[in-house]
N, C-alpha and C positions, 0 to 999 in steps of 0.2 A: 394888498396881498397879506399884509402882518396883522390885519384886523380879522381876515378869514381864517388863517393859522390860527390866532388865538381863540376864536369861537369854536373852534374844532377842537381844539385843546380843552377849552372849557366845558363842552359838551362831554367828552371822552371822560373827564374827570367825573363830571356830573354822573354819567352813568356808573361809573366805579364806586362813588360814593354812595349811590342808591341800592346799588348791588351789596357793597359792605354792610349798610344800614339792614338792608332787606334779612340777610344770613344772622346780622347779631340780634334782631328783633325774634328771630324763630328761636334763637337758644334762652329767649325769655317765656317761649311756650306759645307763641302765635302761631297760627298756619301759616304755611308760606304764602299763599294768595293773600291772607290779609296784613302779613307782613309786607308784602309788595306794595300793596294798595297804601298803607300808610307812610312808609318812607317815599314813595313818588309826591303824594300829598302835602306830605311836611316839605318836600325840598321845592317844589314848585308854587307852595301855599295856596293851594286850591281848597285846603279845610278839609274836617271830616264827617262822616254822620255822627248822630249822637252816641249810639251805641260804640263806634268805632273810638269815639273821643273818651269814652268812658274807660275804655281797656287801657289808653294811656296814661289818662292824668290817676288812674289806681296804681300804677308801676313805676316807681320812681326811675329804674334803668331806661325804660321806653322813654320817658319824658327828657331825660339827658338826651340819648340817643336823636329823637325827633328835633330838640331844640337846637341840637348843633346842624341838624339838615337845615332848618328853617333858616338860620344864620347865614351858613354856607350859600343856600340857594339865592338868597336876596341879594348877598354880596357878589355871586360871580356872573349868573345869568344875563341879569340886567345890565352889567358893565361891559361885557362882551357883547352883547346885541345893541348897545348904545354905540359903542364905538364902530361896529359894522356898518351900522345906518350913516353915520358921520361919514366914514370912508368911503360907501358906496357914491353919496351925494356929490363927494368933492371930487369925483373922478371926472374928467373931462374926455377922452378918448371913448368913443363907443365900443371898439375892439377890445381895449382892456376890461372895459364894465363886462363885456360879454365871456371874455375868458375867466374872470374873477367868477361871475356866477356861475359859470359851468364847474369851476373848480369847488364853489361852495356845495353846489348841488351833488357832485361827485362824492365828495366827502360826507355829506348827508346820508347817501345811501349807503357807502361803506359803513359806517357807524350805525344804522338800522340793521342792516344785514348781522353785523357781529352782536347786536343787544338782542336781535329775535333767534340768533341760533341757539338751538339747545344744546349742542356740542359744549359751544362755549360757557354756557350758563350753566351747565352740569360741572365742568371743571374749573371754572372761577368759582364757582359757589365751593367746592370742596377745597381748593387753596384758601379761601379767606376763612372758611369755617377753621381748618388747620391753624392758621395763625392765630384767629379770636381765641381758640382752646388754649393756644401756648404764652399768650400774651394777657389775658382778661379772664375774667370769672364770670362770664355771661350766663353759663349755663346753669349757676345758681339762682332757684326761681325764689320768688318772696313766700310762696306757700310751701316750699318744701321742709321747714321746719315743723308746721301744722300736722302735714301729714307724715312726717317721719320719711321722707324719700332720702334713699342712701344709694351709694354706689353708682351703677350705669342707669338707673330707674328715674323715670321723670313722668309727669303728667302734661301731655301740649295738645294742642288744635290739629286737626287735619281736613283740609277743605278737599272735598271729593268733585274730581273733573270727570267729563263726559269719556274719557278714554281711558281712566283708571282701572287697574284690576279688580278694585273693592264695588266699583259703581253696578248697580242694577243689581246686585245678589243677595238674598238674606243672609243675616249674619250666621248663622247655622252653616251656610254651604262654603263661608270664607275660611273657617278653620283657624281664626286668629288667635285663638288663646294657646294654640299647639305651637304659635311662634312667640308665646309670651305677652301678646297684646291683651289687653282688656278695655272693652268699649264701656266707658261710664255714663256718656250722654251723647245726644244728637240734637243739633239746633239745624231746624229745617230751614229753607229759605222763606217761608211763609210767617215765620216768627214761632212756630212750634218747637215745643222741646220736649224730648223723650228721654227719661231717665232711666237708666238701669234698662235698656233695651234688651228682649229677649231673642231668642234664635229666629223667631219668625219675621221679626223687623227687616224691613228692604232698604238696602242704604241706596240713596238716590243721588243725582247729579246736583251739585250745588250745596249738600248736606254737609255740616262742620261736625266731626267727631271729637269728642272729649275722651281721648284714652291715654291709657297706662301701660307703660313696657320700657324696654330697654331703648335708650337714645339713638344707637345705631339702625335698630330695627324699625322704629317709627321713620327717620329719615329714608331707609328702604322701602317701607309700605307707599310714603309721599312719592315716591319717583317711580313705583312698579305699574305698568303698563299692562292693558288687558293683551291677553291671548297666550301663546305657547311659551314665552318668554315669562310671563308673571307666574303663571302655573309652575314653571322650573324653579322660580326665585322663591316660591311659596314652600315647596317641598324641601329647598336647602335650607331655608329658614327653620322648618318643623324639624330637620335634622338636627340642627345647631342648637335648637332649644333643648331637645331631647338630652342631647350631650350635657348641656349645662344643668338639665333636671338632676340627671344621674350623679354628677357632681357635687351638687348641694344635698343629695341624700347621702352620699358617702361622708362629705362633712359633717352631715347632722348625727350619723352614727358613730362617728370619731370620739 
């Protein structure tokens, strides 16, 4: 019984740790999908592809985050699983074994449901992001000085998913500049790179966009789904950016 509870607690903490690391890595400029992959790979010790490992090695903050994940992953999961196996082997009564296996399966299903929930992911990620902003400086990227980035503006990666608002549309139809977003380049899944894409460039599923803009707008764009709600969020973003442009013009005149 104790071993099963221990395992479930370890798995819960594992999910929470990888979620924290995912949000932290996105603050260093990685796309959400890339950050999630690297966090899970480091925690489970399965390794990275060459391109992914280069992104980590070249960035000191990412190295520290993933090193901590590797240490915690090796220490936690192996110990909990070993304890569980030994405990199950030592059980003599079959009815007790069945009950404990049922408890374990129920706990795993519950954890999987919570980990897969978009609602939980959205609210948990927002909470983690606020805590990281309050207590760390992860939003400071290693190339910010070179590009003279200031204020709320940053350069980041955004991976395009099938149901994203931007998927399947040319750049000219998206109107991202009206939201203060500039697409600097596109990495295709086949390895092709498109630098300074023009308006006719089609945004495809699995593209990774290198974009420049305000941090909160980039996050909103990353979560924006296709359909009416996405169009509404785009219009709201355009209105907000227009107000910002007017404020900047007034400051420039004064």
